[in-house]
N, C-alpha and C positions, 0 to 999 in steps of 0.2 A: 154595851161596850163597843169599841171600834172594831171593824172587821178589815182594817187596812192591812195589807200584806206588802212587805218590802222584800224584794228578791235581789240577792247579789248573784255574781256569776256562780253557776253550779259547779260542784266538785266533780272530778272525773268519775265515770261509772266505776262501781266497786268491783273488786276482784271476783273472778269466777263466773260472771255473767249470769244474772238470774233469769234463766230461760223458762219457757212453759213446759219443758220436757219433764215428765213425772211430777207435775205441779203439786199434786196432793202430798207426795213424799217430801217435796221441797219445803212447803210452807208449814206442814204439821209435824214433820219428822226431822231427818238429818241432812237431806240434800237441799241447801238453801237457795233455790232458784225462784223464779217469778211466780206470783199469783196469777199471772196472765196479763193480757193487754187491757186497754181502756176503750173498747169499741163503742161503749154507750155514752161517750163524752158529750155529744150534742144533746142527748136526751136529758143528761144531768143538768144542763143549763136551762132547760125549758120546762121541767116537770112541775107537777102540782105540789105545792108545799103542804105538808101535813105535820101535825104535832106528834112527836114520838117519844117514848121512854119516860123516865121519871125526873130527868134533869140532874144537876150536880149541886149538892150542898157544899158551899165553900165559904171560907172566911174572906174578909175583904182587906187583908193587910197588904196586898199587892196593888199599888195604884200607879197610874201613869203608864206610858209606853215602855215596854221591855223588848229587847231583841234576843232571839234564840238562834244560835248558830247550829246548823245540822248538815246532813249529807247533801242536801239539795240547795244550800245557800243559807239565807238568814230570813227569819220571819219576825215581824213586829206584832206584839200583842199589847193592846191598850186596855188595861183593867183586868179584872178576873173573869175568865170565861165561865159561863153558866151552863152551856150545852156543849159538852165535849163528845165527839165521836172517836172511838178507839178502833183502830184497824187491825190489831193483832193481840194475841193473848198476853204478851209481856206488858204492854202498855195498859191493857185492861186491868191486870193484876196490880200494877204500880198505882193506878188511880184508886182501886178498891182498898189497897193496903193503907192509904192515908185518909180513908173515909170519904172518898169522892165517888159517886156513881155516874158513869158515863150515860149520856142520853141514848146512845145506841152503840153497839159493838159488833165487830165481825166474828162470827163463829160458824160451826158446822156440826150437823148430826154425824158427819163422817168422823169427827173427833170423839164426840160423846153424845149419847142420846139426850136430846133436849138442849144441847149446845152450852150447858153450864157444867163446868168441871167440879169434881168433888171438893177441891180446895176453895172454890168460889161459893160453895154451899148455897145459902139463900141470899147472897149479896147482890144477885142480879135478877131476882124475882120480879117479873113484870117489865123488865127493861127491853126495849126494842132490839131485836136481833137482825143483823145484816148478814144474809146467807153467803157463805163461801161454798161454792158448788163442786169443789175439787179442781177447778181451773182458775176461777176469778170471782170477784165480787162486783156489785153494780154501783157505779158512781151515782146513779139515780137514787138508790137507797140511802146513800150518804146524804145527798141533797134533801131528801124527804124528811130526814131527821132534824133539819133546820139547825145545824150546828153553828156555834160561834167560834169553835176551834176544832181542828182535826189532828190526831196524833197517830203515827204508825212508823214501823221500821221496814221490814222486808216487803210489806204489803204495798209500799210506795216503790214500785219496782223500776221505774224509769222517769225521765224528766217529763214526758208527756203526762203520765199519771199525776205527778206532783203539780204540774201546771193546771190540770183540770180540777184537781181537788182544791187548789188555791183559789180558783174561780168561785168555789162554793163557800169557803171560809179559810181564814189563816191556818196554814198547815205546817206541822213540825215533823220532820223525819228523824232518822237515826242520829243520835248525838255524836256517835263515833263512826265515821264512814269507813274506818280501817278494820272494823270487826264484822265478821259474818253474822255473829249473834251478839247482841248488845249485853253489857254488864247490867244485871238487874238493879244494882246500886245506882248506876247512872240514870236509869229510867225513873226510879223512885225520886231521886234528887230533882230531875227535870219536872216531874209531875208536881212535886212540892213547890217548886219555883213558879210553875204555871198558875197554880191556884192560890198562891199566897200561904202555903203551909210548910215552910222549910223546917220548922221544928218537928212537925209530925213526921216528915220524911226522914229526918236524922234519927228519930227514935225507931222507926221501922227498920232502918239499916242497922243500927246498933243492936237491937233486939234479935234480929235474924242472924247477924254475924255471931252473936253470943250463943245462939242455939246451935249453929254449925260447929263452933268451937267445943261446945259441950258434947256433941255427938262424936267429934274426933277424940275427945278424952275417954269416951266410952268404948272406942275401937282403936286402942293404941297399937294393936298389931298391924294396922294398915299402913303405918308410917314407913315409907320407903318401898311400898309395894307398887305394882303397875296395874294399869287398866287399859282396855280398849273399848271404845264406844263406836259401834259400827251399824250402818244401815246396809243390810244384805238384801239386794234386789235380785231375786232368782232370774237367771237368764241374762243378767246385765252385768253387775259389778258389785264390789264392796266399797262403800263410802265410809271412810274412817275419819273421825275428828282428829286432826293432826296439828292443832294449834294450842299450845299451853295457855295462851292469852285469850283464847276464845271465851265468850261469855258462858258457853256450856261446859267449859273445863274448870272453872273456878271452884265450884263446890267440891269436885274431886280433889283438887289441890288442898283445900281446907282440911280434908280428911287424911292428908298425907300421901295421897296417891299421885302417881305421875303417869303420863302417857307412855305406852310401850315404846322404848327407844328405837327398836327396829322399824316400827311404823314411821316414827319421826324422821329417821334417816332416809327411808325410802321416799317419804314425801318431799325431801330435798328442799325444804324451806317454804313449801306451799302452806298458805294459811287457810283456815276454814276446814273444809272437808276434802280429803284427798281420795281420788278414785283409783282403785286397784282391781285387777282381774280376779275372777273367781278362783283362779288357781293359786293366788298368793295368800293362801290361808295361813301360812306361817307368820304373816305380819299381824295376825290377830292374837298371837300368843301373849298372855299376860296373866297376872294373878286374879284379875276380875275381868270378865267379858260381859258387856251390855250390848245386846244385839236385837235390832228390830228386823224380823225375818220376812215381813210382808206376805204372810201366808205360806212361806217356804219352811223347810226344816233345816236348822243349822247342821244336823248330822249328815245331810246330803252333801255338804262340802267335804271333799276328800281331805282327810287329815284333821278335821275339826276335833274328832274324839281323842286325838293325841295331845291336844293343847292343855296347858297346866290348869286353867280354870275348868275345862271340861272334866278333867280327872278329879278335881277337888270338889266339884259341884258348885263352884262360884261363877256360874253362868246365869245371867238374868235375861230371859227371853221377854222382851218388851212388847207391849201392845202400843197402839197409836197414842193412847192417853199418857202412859208412863214415859214413852219416848218424847212426847211434847213437853212434859213436865221437866225433863232433864235438858232437852235441846233448847227450849225457850224458858230458862229458869226465872223464877220470881221469888219474892219473899214469901208468897203464899204456896207456890207449887213445891219448893224445895223440901220443907219439912214433911209434906205429904208423901212425896216420892221416895225420900230417904227412908221413911218408915216401910215402904213397899219393898225396897231392895235390901233392907238390913240383913235378912237371913243369909243372902249370898255374900254380903260384905263380911259377916262373921266367919263364914267358911274360908274366906281368903286370909283371915288373920293368922291361921295356924301354919 
């Protein structure tokens, strides 16, 4: 297939600035900043090519050049790519859900031992892994996988990274630049269009949405209740999901939950994740609290034990894996993680 890339004028940098500060928490949890810079760009252009991964099994219903609009401009893809590199978990899951295996994917033992999540099960056995070391990933590793297409959202953190990746292969970024976290449905649709499997993508979306609706029917007491989804960084701040339209918020809305209105008011229109001081514990008050404590103890927060969810037992203390499953939701991760947090959800019903 053709590897021609057409670039239009890039869109403005997205809100919040994806910086390298607390990069692990940013990319794998709730603070969506950068994966880091692209300091190995020159190496990526001159490295030794190697064959990596298992490739992608695709139908060939997509023919001719197609243009994909995304956060960094537009990319032209001619034909069906057979070697796709995925730079983040949401895109990896979107491909797997429609039956396409990436030739390589970015992951980390910092997220889960072995780099394969429980909801990916054996779908990535033997596939080349591109290591995320807590700060960044290597363009050289992307190059070595010999991709004919690259996909990624937050992992393409700036124009320079996008340009360097585009020198390797046609690269597609976030379909919606106004969202900190992409809607999983949009990524499944994009993946289906990319590999000529739109019908498979539509079925994945309808089946997953039906599953979420069935779960809502099983938890009717959640309708009208509130939740807070927070990253507690000891010694730093509270980072609260404060955008009802954020990709990480949609599953909760399906269950009938809404973001704590006090936190929304305090965020004053900020989208994505709003930063609050550790003293503003009252903004966490909700019927359900989902908290990534990063090695800290939520009870160390003065007043945490007085919050509604703390009193009812509807607090979910997340680890990095469950936080990622919620923060970067996919049709694969959502059923898994909702099973994990169901006990707390049931306590919030009463």
